[in-house]
C-alpha positions as CSV (number, residue, x, y, z in Angstrom):
1,M,203.1,123.6,389.1
2,D,206.3,124.4,386.7
3,K,207.3,127.3,385.2
4,V,206.1,128.5,382.1
5,D,208.0,130.3,379.1
6,I,206.8,131.3,375.9
7,M,209.5,129.8,373.3
8,G,208.7,131.0,370.2
9,V,205.8,133.2,368.2
10,G,204.3,133.6,364.8
11,M,201.6,136.1,363.0
12,T,200.8,136.4,360.1
13,A,199.8,140.1,358.3
14,F,196.1,141.0,359.1
15,A,193.9,141.8,356.2
16,K,190.4,142.5,355.2
17,P,187.6,139.7,354.6
18,G,188.6,138.1,350.9
19,A,192.0,139.8,350.7
20,H,194.0,136.9,352.6
21,P,195.1,133.2,351.7
22,P,192.6,130.7,353.2
23,Y,192.6,129.9,357.2
24,H,194.4,126.8,357.0
25,E,197.5,128.7,355.2
26,M,197.4,131.4,357.3
27,A,197.3,129.1,360.3
28,A,200.4,127.2,358.9
29,A,202.3,130.2,358.0
30,A,202.3,131.3,361.8
31,I,202.8,128.2,363.1
32,R,206.2,127.8,361.1
33,Q,207.4,131.0,361.9
34,A,206.7,130.0,365.9
35,L,208.6,127.3,365.4
36,D,211.4,128.9,363.9
37,D,211.3,131.4,366.5
38,A,211.4,128.7,369.1
39,G,214.6,126.6,367.1
40,I,212.3,123.7,367.5
41,G,210.9,120.7,364.9
42,F,207.2,120.4,364.6
43,D,207.8,116.8,366.5
44,G,208.8,118.6,369.2
45,L,205.0,119.5,370.1
46,E,203.4,117.1,372.3
47,Q,199.9,118.8,372.4
48,A,197.8,121.3,370.4
49,Y,195.0,124.1,371.4
50,V,193.6,125.8,368.5
51,G,191.1,128.5,368.6
52,Y,188.7,129.7,366.0
53,V,185.1,131.2,366.2
54,Y,183.6,130.9,362.7
55,G,184.8,127.4,361.3
56,D,183.3,123.8,361.5
57,S,184.9,121.2,363.9
58,T,188.1,119.8,363.8
59,A,189.1,123.0,361.5
60,G,192.5,123.0,364.1
61,Q,193.4,119.5,362.5
62,R,192.9,121.0,359.1
63,A,195.5,124.2,359.7
64,I,197.9,121.6,361.9
65,Y,198.1,119.0,359.5
66,E,199.3,121.2,356.7
67,V,202.6,121.6,359.0
68,G,202.9,118.3,360.7
69,M,200.8,114.9,361.5
70,T,202.6,113.3,364.6
71,G,199.3,112.2,366.2
72,I,199.5,114.3,368.8
73,P,196.3,115.5,370.6
74,V,194.6,118.8,369.1
75,V,191.9,120.4,371.2
76,N,189.5,122.8,369.3
77,V,188.8,126.1,371.2
78,N,185.6,128.5,370.7
79,N,185.3,131.1,373.4
80,N,184.1,134.0,371.3
81,C,186.7,137.1,371.0
82,S,188.9,135.7,374.2
83,T,189.4,132.0,371.9
84,G,192.9,132.8,371.2
85,S,193.7,133.6,375.0
86,T,191.4,130.7,376.0
87,A,193.8,128.4,373.7
88,L,197.0,130.2,375.2
89,Y,195.6,129.5,378.7
90,L,195.0,125.6,378.1
91,A,198.5,125.3,376.8
92,R,200.0,127.1,379.9
93,Q,197.8,124.7,382.3
94,A,199.2,121.6,379.9
95,V,202.3,122.8,380.6
96,A,202.2,123.8,384.4
97,S,200.9,120.7,385.4
98,G,203.4,118.9,384.2
99,A,201.1,117.3,381.5
100,A,203.4,118.3,378.6
101,D,206.6,119.9,378.3
102,C,206.0,121.8,374.8
103,V,202.6,122.7,373.5
104,L,201.0,124.7,370.6
105,A,198.5,127.4,371.0
106,L,197.2,128.5,367.7
107,G,194.3,130.9,366.6
108,F,193.1,132.0,363.4
109,E,190.0,133.5,361.8
110,Q,188.7,133.9,358.4
111,M,186.0,136.5,358.5
112,R,183.3,137.6,356.4
113,P,182.7,141.4,356.1
114,G,180.2,143.1,357.8
115,A,179.1,143.2,362.0
116,L,178.7,140.2,363.6
117,G,175.8,138.4,363.8
118,A,174.3,135.0,364.9
119,I,175.0,131.9,362.7
120,F,172.5,129.5,364.4
121,D,168.9,131.3,364.5
122,D,166.7,127.8,365.1
123,R,168.2,127.2,368.9
124,P,168.5,129.6,372.0
125,S,171.2,132.1,371.8
126,P,174.1,132.2,374.5
127,F,173.5,136.2,374.2
128,D,169.5,136.2,375.4
129,R,170.2,137.2,378.5
130,F,172.5,139.8,377.6
131,E,170.0,141.4,375.1
132,E,167.4,141.5,377.6
133,A,169.7,143.2,379.9
134,T,170.7,145.6,377.3
135,D,167.1,146.1,376.1
136,M,166.3,147.0,379.4
137,L,169.2,149.5,379.9
138,V,169.8,151.3,376.5
139,G,167.3,150.0,374.0
140,N,168.1,151.3,370.5
141,G,167.4,147.7,368.7
142,Q,168.2,149.2,365.2
143,V,171.9,149.4,366.2
144,P,173.6,146.1,365.5
145,L,174.6,143.6,368.4
146,A,177.9,144.4,369.4
147,L,177.4,148.2,369.0
148,R,174.9,148.3,371.5
149,Y,176.7,146.4,374.1
150,F,179.7,148.5,373.8
151,G,178.0,151.9,372.8
152,G,176.0,151.2,375.9
153,A,178.8,150.7,378.1
154,G,180.7,153.7,377.1
155,L,177.3,155.9,377.3
156,E,176.9,154.8,380.8
157,H,180.6,156.0,381.6
158,M,179.3,159.4,379.9
159,K,176.3,159.7,382.1
160,R,178.1,158.7,385.2
161,F,181.4,160.4,384.8
162,G,180.8,162.9,382.5
163,T,183.2,161.4,379.9
164,Q,183.4,163.2,376.4
165,L,182.6,161.5,373.1
166,S,185.9,163.5,371.9
167,T,188.0,161.3,374.5
168,F,187.0,157.8,372.7
169,A,188.1,159.6,370.0
170,K,191.4,160.1,371.2
171,V,191.9,156.7,372.2
172,R,191.2,155.7,368.6
173,A,193.6,158.4,367.3
174,K,196.2,156.7,369.5
175,A,195.5,153.1,368.4
176,S,196.2,154.8,364.7
177,R,199.6,156.3,365.8
178,H,200.9,153.4,367.0
179,A,199.9,150.9,364.2
180,A,201.8,153.1,362.1
181,N,204.7,151.6,363.2
182,N,203.1,148.1,362.7
183,P,203.7,146.4,359.6
184,L,201.4,143.5,360.5
185,A,198.6,145.9,361.1
186,L,196.0,146.1,358.8
187,F,195.4,150.0,359.0
188,R,198.6,151.8,359.5
189,S,197.3,154.9,358.4
190,E,197.1,157.7,361.1
191,V,193.9,159.6,361.8
192,S,193.2,162.7,363.9
193,E,191.3,163.1,366.9
194,E,188.7,165.4,364.5
195,E,189.0,162.4,362.0
196,V,187.5,159.7,364.1
197,M,184.7,162.7,365.2
198,A,183.8,163.4,361.8
199,S,183.7,159.8,360.6
200,P,179.8,158.5,360.2
201,A,177.7,158.3,363.2
202,I,176.6,154.6,363.9
203,W,175.1,155.8,367.4
204,P,174.6,159.3,367.2
205,G,176.2,160.8,370.1
206,V,177.6,157.4,371.4
207,M,179.9,156.2,368.7
208,T,181.4,157.0,364.9
209,R,182.6,154.2,362.5
210,L,186.1,154.6,363.6
211,M,185.5,153.9,366.9
212,A,184.8,150.1,366.2
213,C,187.1,147.8,365.1
214,P,187.3,146.2,361.4
215,P,186.1,142.5,360.7
216,T,190.1,141.0,360.0
217,C,191.7,137.8,358.7
218,G,194.6,136.2,360.2
219,A,196.4,133.9,362.4
220,A,199.1,133.9,365.0
221,A,200.7,131.2,367.5
222,A,202.9,130.7,370.5
223,I,205.0,127.9,371.7
224,V,204.4,126.9,375.5
225,A,207.0,125.1,377.3
226,S,208.4,124.2,380.5
227,D,211.3,125.1,381.9
228,R,213.3,121.9,381.6
229,F,212.1,122.1,377.8
230,W,214.0,125.6,377.8
231,Q,217.2,124.4,379.4
232,R,217.3,122.0,376.4
233,H,216.3,124.1,373.9
234,G,216.0,127.5,374.3
235,R,217.4,130.5,373.1
236,G,217.7,134.1,372.9
237,P,216.1,136.5,375.4
238,R,213.6,134.7,377.9
239,V,209.7,135.4,378.5
240,R,207.9,133.6,380.8
241,I,204.4,133.6,382.0
242,A,204.3,135.0,385.2
243,A,200.6,134.9,386.3
244,Q,197.5,134.1,384.4
245,A,193.6,133.8,385.3
246,M,190.4,133.3,383.3
247,T,186.9,134.2,384.6
248,T,183.7,134.0,383.6
249,D,180.4,136.3,384.1
250,R,178.9,136.6,387.9
251,P,175.5,137.7,388.7
252,D,176.7,140.9,388.9
253,T,177.2,141.1,384.8
254,F,173.0,141.3,385.0
255,D,172.2,142.2,388.6
256,K,173.9,145.9,388.5
257,D,172.0,147.4,385.6
258,D,175.0,148.7,384.6
259,M,176.1,148.0,380.8
260,R,179.5,148.4,381.8
261,Y,179.3,145.1,383.7
262,V,177.0,143.3,380.9
263,V,180.0,143.7,378.5
264,G,182.6,142.5,380.9
265,Y,183.9,144.9,383.2
266,G,183.4,142.3,386.6
267,M,185.1,139.5,384.6
268,A,188.2,141.7,383.6
269,K,188.4,143.6,387.1
270,R,188.6,140.0,389.0
271,A,191.0,138.3,386.6
272,A,193.1,141.0,387.0
273,E,193.0,141.4,390.5
274,A,193.7,137.4,390.5
275,V,197.0,138.2,388.6
276,Y,198.3,140.9,390.4
277,E,198.0,138.6,393.3
278,A,199.5,135.7,392.1
279,S,202.7,137.7,390.7
280,G,203.1,140.2,393.6
281,I,203.1,142.9,390.6
282,D,201.5,146.3,391.4
283,P,199.2,147.7,388.3
284,R,201.4,150.9,388.2
285,E,204.5,148.9,387.8
286,I,203.4,147.7,384.1
287,R,204.8,149.5,381.2
288,V,203.2,147.8,378.3
289,A,200.0,146.2,377.8
290,E,197.5,144.8,374.9
291,L,193.9,145.1,375.7
292,H,190.9,144.4,374.1
293,D,189.8,147.7,372.4
294,C,186.9,146.3,370.1
295,F,185.7,149.6,370.7
296,A,187.3,152.9,371.6
297,Q,184.8,152.6,374.7
298,N,185.8,149.5,375.7
299,E,189.8,150.3,375.8
300,L,188.6,153.3,378.1
301,L,186.6,151.1,380.3
302,T,189.2,148.5,380.8
303,Y,192.0,151.0,381.9
304,E,189.9,151.3,385.0
305,A,189.0,147.5,385.3
306,L,192.9,146.6,385.1
307,G,193.8,149.3,387.7
308,F,195.8,151.5,385.6
309,C,193.6,154.3,386.9
310,A,190.7,154.7,389.8
311,E,187.2,154.2,388.8
312,G,185.8,157.5,386.9
313,E,189.4,158.7,386.1
314,A,189.8,157.1,382.4
315,E,188.9,160.2,380.8
316,R,192.1,162.2,382.8
317,F,194.1,159.2,381.9
318,V,193.8,159.6,378.3
319,V,193.7,163.2,378.2
320,D,197.1,163.0,380.5
321,G,198.5,160.8,377.9
322,D,199.0,158.6,380.4
323,N,197.9,155.6,378.0
324,T,200.9,156.0,375.3
325,Y,204.8,156.6,375.0
326,G,206.1,159.1,377.9
327,G,203.0,158.3,380.0
328,Q,202.4,155.3,382.7
329,V,201.5,152.6,380.4
330,V,201.8,152.4,376.7
331,T,198.6,150.4,375.8
332,N,198.3,148.6,372.6
333,P,201.8,149.7,371.0
334,S,200.6,147.2,368.1
335,G,197.8,149.5,367.1
336,G,195.1,147.4,369.0
337,L,192.2,145.8,367.6
338,L,191.0,148.9,366.5
339,S,194.2,149.4,364.1
340,K,195.8,146.4,364.1
341,G,192.6,144.3,363.5
342,H,190.5,141.7,365.3
343,P,190.3,138.2,363.6
344,L,188.5,136.9,366.6
345,G,190.1,133.3,367.0
346,A,193.6,134.8,366.5
347,T,193.6,138.3,368.6
348,G,194.7,136.8,371.8
349,L,197.9,134.9,370.7
350,A,198.6,138.4,368.5
351,Q,198.8,140.3,371.8
352,C,201.0,137.5,373.0
353,Y,202.9,138.3,370.1
354,E,203.6,141.8,370.3
355,L,204.4,141.4,374.2
356,V,206.4,138.7,374.0
357,N,208.8,141.1,371.0
358,Q,208.4,143.8,373.5
359,L,209.8,141.9,376.3
360,R,212.5,140.8,374.4
361,G,213.3,144.2,373.1
362,T,212.8,143.4,369.4
363,A,209.7,145.3,369.0
364,G,211.6,148.1,366.5
365,P,210.2,151.3,366.6
366,R,207.4,150.2,368.7
367,Q,209.8,149.4,371.5
368,V,208.5,150.1,375.1
369,E,211.7,151.0,376.8
370,G,212.6,149.6,380.4
371,A,209.5,147.3,380.2
372,R,210.1,144.6,382.5
373,H,206.5,143.3,383.0
374,A,203.4,143.2,380.4
375,L,199.9,142.5,380.2
376,Q,197.5,141.1,378.3
377,H,193.7,141.3,378.5
378,N,191.3,139.5,376.1
379,L,187.7,139.6,376.4
380,G,184.8,137.4,374.9
381,L,181.0,138.2,375.8
382,G,179.1,135.1,376.9
383,G,181.2,135.4,378.4
384,A,184.8,134.8,378.9
385,C,187.7,137.1,380.0
386,V,192.0,136.0,380.1
387,V,194.4,138.3,382.0
388,T,197.9,137.4,381.5
389,L,201.1,138.7,383.1
390,Y,204.3,138.5,381.0
391,E,208.0,138.9,382.6
392,A,211.5,139.1,381.3
393,A,213.1,136.3,383.0
């Protein structure tokens, strides 16, 4: 297995639905940025993996053809909210196996306003079993689907460990402080814990509106290359994928009668453990991370799944400030999904964009000093989880 580097990254500013160019223009802009960052032309690419959730088949080709038409294989990828990092996973595999030396991973999304819902209602849903488990554990069918899942998982943590709703508000307020320094984030205004608590309740006692990420449009890209390609074309600070793991559901998703597992706690824990074992890096050595905070509740759960703190200790982790600058690990310096935004297909590659810049030392006012390793966590229900560890080489 060959060593794998991130040669270049690109990302558009994230925007609300309707306040952005069409998907192929956003995607083309991200590709061009990544190529410029890598210092190579489009003809240097040998394959492409393109992620999006809401779009017709071969939309990846439509986007890529804006930049070049060299006849390379283009694989379209859809893995719900983990789509972007799944494209990155496939690109890394292609390079690591020796099948290609330089590969594009691209993600984009052109979303509609409002809560996520099913597109195809004339066939079985991939969420049937998740819905059955959620109905049994939390009920509340009046709440939109994603809110029930992650709100229910947060409620489980509250019941099991005594976690306060205000702790989730602290997580959301932290995200806004970080996003204030990110010119590509959708929301850059700071909000206080009190403002988060005072926002409209979308599930009284469980979640307020500001604890949920917004529907977002945007694109991000990464150029993935082999060591030999880097030796010929690389420039500037070098960032390498030290380890990566992708997991899907096991029976414990439904068998544990625990909403945390329904929303991917087990997948995340197993993926993180595989990455730590493969790399020899302990989670306490990580100084910066981008994790899947689609809801403030999920960010808190993920601290425990990734081993940043023990199970049941996430509230103390937040209260002590161990999730931000001056603490143990700066989580979501970009502002995360909560403030940066969550265009489903682009999210995983936007996380890559942030962490590559952090390890290069080019993150500006968001820079986490002394970071040598960076961890990425990207989750999609249905389900799949990708955890990636980057290192400054």
